[in-house]
MDAnalysis code that builds the backbone (N, CA, C; Angstrom):
import MDAnalysis as mda
import numpy as np

u = mda.Universe.empty(282, n_residues=94, atom_resindex=np.repeat(np.arange(94), 3), trajectory=True)
u.add_TopologyAttr("name", ["N", "CA", "C"] * 94)
u.add_TopologyAttr("resid", np.arange(1, 95))
u.add_TopologyAttr("resname", ["MET", "ASP", "LEU", "ILE", "LEU", "PHE", "GLN", "ILE", "TYR", "ARG", "LEU", "LEU", "THR", "TYR", "ALA", "LEU", "SER", "ILE", "TYR", "SER", "VAL", "LEU", "LEU", "VAL", "ILE", "TYR", "ILE", "LEU", "MET", "SER", "TRP", "VAL", "PRO", "ALA", "SER", "ARG", "GLU", "THR", "LYS", "PHE", "GLY", "LYS", "ILE", "ILE", "ALA", "LYS", "ILE", "ALA", "GLU", "PRO", "TYR", "LEU", "GLY", "PHE", "PHE", "ARG", "LYS", "PHE", "ILE", "PRO", "PRO", "LEU", "GLY", "MET", "ILE", "ASP", "ILE", "SER", "PRO", "ILE", "VAL", "ALA", "LEU", "PHE", "ALA", "LEU", "GLN", "PHE", "ILE", "GLY", "LYS", "GLY", "LEU", "ALA", "PRO", "VAL", "PHE", "ILE", "TRP", "LEU", "SER", "ARG", "MET", "LEU"])
u.atoms.positions = np.array([
    [-70.866, -171.318, -29.152],
    [-70.047, -170.153, -28.842],
    [-70.186, -169.083, -29.926],
    [-70.299, -169.540, -31.186],
    [-70.459, -168.582, -32.272],
    [-71.746, -167.787, -32.127],
    [-72.789, -168.418, -31.639],
    [-74.059, -167.730, -31.465],
    [-73.943, -166.622, -30.417],
    [-73.216, -166.899, -29.350],
    [-73.018, -165.886, -28.305],
    [-72.215, -164.706, -28.857],
    [-71.158, -164.999, -29.615],
    [-70.370, -163.923, -30.212],
    [-71.201, -163.100, -31.186],
    [-72.048, -163.782, -31.954],
    [-72.909, -163.069, -32.902],
    [-73.889, -162.164, -32.165],
    [-74.440, -162.644, -31.073],
    [-75.374, -161.829, -30.293],
    [-74.669, -160.614, -29.683],
    [-73.453, -160.805, -29.192],
    [-72.683, -159.680, -28.655],
    [-72.376, -158.670, -29.754],
    [-72.006, -159.177, -30.928],
    [-71.732, -158.300, -32.069],
    [-72.970, -157.487, -32.436],
    [-74.109, -158.142, -32.523],
    [-75.355, -157.438, -32.850],
    [-75.694, -156.386, -31.800],
    [-75.519, -156.736, -30.525],
    [-75.800, -155.791, -29.450],
    [-74.901, -154.558, -29.556],
    [-73.623, -154.776, -29.807],
    [-72.693, -153.650, -29.931],
    [-73.002, -152.781, -31.147],
    [-73.336, -153.400, -32.271],
    [-73.650, -152.604, -33.459],
    [-74.943, -151.811, -33.265],
    [-75.937, -152.411, -32.598],
    [-77.167, -151.665, -32.301],
    [-76.878, -150.506, -31.354],
    [-76.057, -150.742, -30.357],
    [-75.719, -149.678, -29.403],
    [-74.992, -148.540, -30.109],
    [-74.066, -148.862, -31.001],
    [-73.356, -147.820, -31.745],
    [-74.306, -147.052, -32.661],
    [-75.252, -147.750, -33.261],
    [-76.229, -147.075, -34.124],
    [-77.110, -146.124, -33.322],
    [-77.576, -146.575, -32.189],
    [-78.418, -145.730, -31.339],
    [-77.622, -144.523, -30.846],
    [-76.373, -144.745, -30.458],
    [-75.540, -143.645, -29.990],
    [-75.276, -142.643, -31.118],
    [-75.087, -143.138, -32.337],
    [-74.893, -142.242, -33.479],
    [-76.119, -141.371, -33.707],
    [-77.296, -141.963, -33.599],
    [-78.530, -141.193, -33.770],
    [-78.653, -140.142, -32.673],
    [-78.323, -140.514, -31.442],
    [-78.360, -139.534, -30.344],
    [-77.386, -138.382, -30.578],
    [-76.208, -138.694, -31.110],
    [-75.244, -137.636, -31.416],
    [-75.773, -136.698, -32.494],
    [-76.388, -137.257, -33.525],
    [-76.949, -136.419, -34.587],
    [-78.057, -135.528, -34.031],
    [-78.911, -136.085, -33.188],
    [-79.968, -135.283, -32.562],
    [-79.359, -134.163, -31.731],
    [-78.335, -134.472, -30.960],
    [-77.681, -133.464, -30.126],
    [-77.041, -132.372, -30.985],
    [-76.430, -132.771, -32.084],
    [-75.806, -131.796, -32.981],
    [-76.872, -130.896, -33.603],
    [-77.971, -131.476, -34.033],
    [-79.046, -130.684, -34.627],
    [-79.703, -129.765, -33.597],
    [-79.701, -130.181, -32.343],
    [-80.266, -129.340, -31.283],
    [-79.452, -128.067, -31.084],
    [-78.205, -128.043, -31.530],
    [-77.396, -126.841, -31.380],
    [-77.913, -125.700, -32.256],
    [-78.697, -126.019, -33.268],
    [-79.268, -124.973, -34.112],
    [-80.395, -124.235, -33.404],
    [-80.987, -124.876, -32.407],
    [-82.042, -124.253, -31.599],
    [-81.555, -124.278, -30.151],
    [-80.833, -123.253, -29.724],
    [-80.194, -123.282, -28.397],
    [-81.155, -123.534, -27.241],
    [-82.397, -123.089, -27.342],
    [-83.344, -123.293, -26.244],
    [-83.686, -124.767, -26.057],
    [-83.486, -125.567, -27.108],
    [-83.824, -126.991, -27.001],
    [-82.867, -127.734, -26.069],
    [-81.670, -127.238, -25.900],
    [-80.711, -127.901, -25.001],
    [-81.032, -127.653, -23.533],
    [-81.887, -126.703, -23.253],
    [-82.254, -126.395, -21.871],
    [-83.454, -127.205, -21.385],
    [-84.068, -127.979, -22.261],
    [-85.188, -128.821, -21.856],
    [-84.660, -130.065, -21.151],
    [-85.541, -130.823, -20.519],
    [-85.117, -132.069, -19.851],
    [-84.517, -133.040, -20.861],
    [-85.180, -133.150, -22.004],
    [-84.695, -134.039, -23.064],
    [-83.298, -133.618, -23.517],
    [-83.100, -132.318, -23.702],
    [-81.803, -131.807, -24.123],
    [-80.713, -132.051, -23.097],
    [-81.064, -131.918, -21.826],
    [-80.080, -132.157, -20.769],
    [-79.695, -133.632, -20.673],
    [-80.670, -134.513, -20.880],
    [-80.384, -135.951, -20.849],
    [-79.451, -136.322, -21.999],
    [-79.767, -135.832, -23.199],
    [-78.910, -136.135, -24.350],
    [-77.527, -135.516, -24.164],
    [-77.458, -134.334, -23.566],
    [-76.157, -133.696, -23.315],
    [-75.305, -134.543, -22.379],
    [-75.926, -135.117, -21.350],
    [-75.164, -135.978, -20.426],
    [-74.630, -137.217, -21.132],
    [-75.336, -137.666, -22.154],
    [-74.904, -138.856, -22.891],
    [-73.860, -138.501, -23.951],
    [-74.056, -137.386, -24.645],
    [-73.218, -137.056, -25.800],
    [-71.968, -136.248, -25.454],
    [-72.051, -135.370, -24.479],
    [-70.940, -134.458, -24.197],
    [-69.631, -135.146, -23.810],
    [-69.637, -136.208, -23.013],
    [-68.339, -136.830, -22.691],
    [-67.584, -137.319, -23.937],
    [-68.311, -137.891, -24.880],
    [-67.682, -138.382, -26.110],
    [-67.247, -137.217, -26.995],
    [-68.113, -136.225, -27.162],
    [-67.770, -135.078, -27.998],
    [-66.679, -134.227, -27.358],
    [-66.674, -134.144, -26.046],
    [-65.655, -133.373, -25.337],
    [-64.258, -133.893, -25.591],
    [-64.124, -135.200, -25.735],
    [-62.825, -135.801, -26.044],
    [-62.284, -135.244, -27.355],
    [-63.143, -135.137, -28.371],
    [-62.697, -134.630, -29.669],
    [-62.508, -133.122, -29.660],
    [-63.269, -132.413, -28.848],
    [-63.132, -130.955, -28.772],
    [-61.794, -130.544, -28.167],
    [-61.191, -131.431, -27.369],
    [-59.875, -131.122, -26.802],
    [-58.810, -131.039, -27.888],
    [-58.970, -131.849, -28.941],
    [-57.940, -131.957, -29.966],
    [-58.253, -131.176, -31.241],
    [-59.521, -130.893, -31.489],
    [-59.912, -130.226, -32.727],
    [-60.531, -128.876, -32.372],
    [-59.800, -127.812, -32.605],
    [-60.357, -126.484, -32.282],
    [-61.419, -126.086, -33.310],
    [-62.357, -125.227, -32.911],
    [-63.366, -124.756, -33.866],
    [-62.738, -123.894, -34.963],
    [-63.299, -123.972, -36.136],
    [-62.859, -123.131, -37.250],
    [-63.792, -121.924, -37.315],
    [-63.393, -120.847, -36.699],
    [-64.275, -119.689, -36.600],
    [-65.424, -120.034, -35.664],
    [-66.640, -119.976, -36.186],
    [-67.810, -120.337, -35.382],
    [-68.297, -121.751, -35.688],
    [-67.533, -122.481, -36.486],
    [-67.948, -123.823, -36.884],
    [-67.124, -124.857, -36.125],
    [-67.812, -125.729, -35.435],
    [-67.172, -126.804, -34.675],
    [-67.276, -128.081, -35.495],
    [-66.132, -128.555, -36.005],
    [-66.155, -129.760, -36.829],
    [-65.885, -131.026, -36.011],
    [-65.647, -130.878, -34.726],
    [-65.357, -132.060, -33.907],
    [-66.511, -133.070, -33.883],
    [-67.786, -132.666, -33.918],
    [-68.840, -133.685, -33.972],
    [-68.803, -134.531, -35.241],
    [-68.373, -133.930, -36.352],
    [-68.267, -134.693, -37.598],
    [-67.184, -135.743, -37.465],
    [-66.051, -135.341, -36.915],
    [-64.946, -136.282, -36.706],
    [-65.367, -137.367, -35.711],
    [-66.118, -136.977, -34.686],
    [-66.583, -137.948, -33.692],
    [-67.518, -138.978, -34.325],
    [-68.397, -138.535, -35.216],
    [-69.288, -139.479, -35.902],
    [-68.506, -140.404, -36.831],
    [-67.518, -139.856, -37.549],
    [-66.676, -140.704, -38.390],
    [-65.939, -141.746, -37.557],
    [-65.418, -141.335, -36.406],
    [-64.710, -142.267, -35.534],
    [-65.638, -143.375, -35.043],
    [-66.872, -143.004, -34.704],
    [-67.842, -143.997, -34.252],
    [-68.169, -144.990, -35.366],
    [-68.316, -144.490, -36.583],
    [-68.581, -145.372, -37.720],
    [-67.377, -146.268, -38.007],
    [-66.180, -145.709, -37.873],
    [-64.962, -146.488, -38.075],
    [-64.870, -147.627, -37.063],
    [-65.210, -147.330, -35.817],
    [-65.219, -148.359, -34.776],
    [-66.242, -149.436, -35.107],
    [-67.416, -149.010, -35.552],
    [-68.463, -149.971, -35.912],
    [-68.051, -150.887, -37.042],
    [-67.373, -150.334, -38.042],
    [-66.906, -151.153, -39.165],
    [-65.791, -152.097, -38.733],
    [-65.041, -151.722, -37.724],
    [-63.946, -152.569, -37.258],
    [-64.390, -153.706, -36.362],
    [-65.630, -153.684, -35.916],
    [-66.110, -154.758, -35.042],
    [-66.240, -156.093, -35.774],
    [-66.691, -156.055, -37.007],
    [-66.916, -157.302, -37.753],
    [-65.638, -158.133, -37.883],
    [-64.521, -157.551, -38.351],
    [-63.301, -158.372, -38.438],
    [-62.837, -158.913, -37.090],
    [-63.020, -158.138, -36.037],
    [-62.603, -158.597, -34.709],
    [-63.431, -159.806, -34.286],
    [-64.739, -159.740, -34.492],
    [-65.590, -160.861, -34.101],
    [-65.404, -162.072, -35.003],
    [-65.090, -161.858, -36.274],
    [-64.771, -162.995, -37.152],
    [-63.499, -163.666, -36.673],
    [-62.500, -162.874, -36.318],
    [-61.257, -163.425, -35.810],
    [-61.490, -164.196, -34.514],
    [-62.312, -163.624, -33.623],
    [-62.597, -164.295, -32.353],
    [-63.326, -165.623, -32.573],
    [-64.252, -165.647, -33.516],
    [-64.984, -166.890, -33.754],
    [-64.083, -167.974, -34.314],
    [-63.074, -167.590, -35.068],
    [-62.129, -168.595, -35.605],
    [-61.159, -169.090, -34.543],
    [-60.863, -168.202, -33.566],
    [-59.924, -168.579, -32.520],
    [-60.559, -169.518, -31.503],
    [-61.885, -169.382, -31.304],
    [-62.559, -170.197, -30.290],
    [-63.127, -171.384, -30.913],
])
């Protein structure tokens, strides 16, 4: 059972890492507005916008600077760091 939990933990941490990289790519694409109009940009937008949109509802832009992606990345990292204690607890319970 511990092996299955470890595999699930690894899968989730890899998924969070990949999603973080996609978010960084999407954020960097904002510096070149034409890049968001490509097929690649539209695909990444469909993946990243729902998550970033959640934070944009609560964090208004400061002038022309949108800090919600930074907060979103911190939240994603916080979630990733919180997975280890949860899976350790689960392995002890089972």
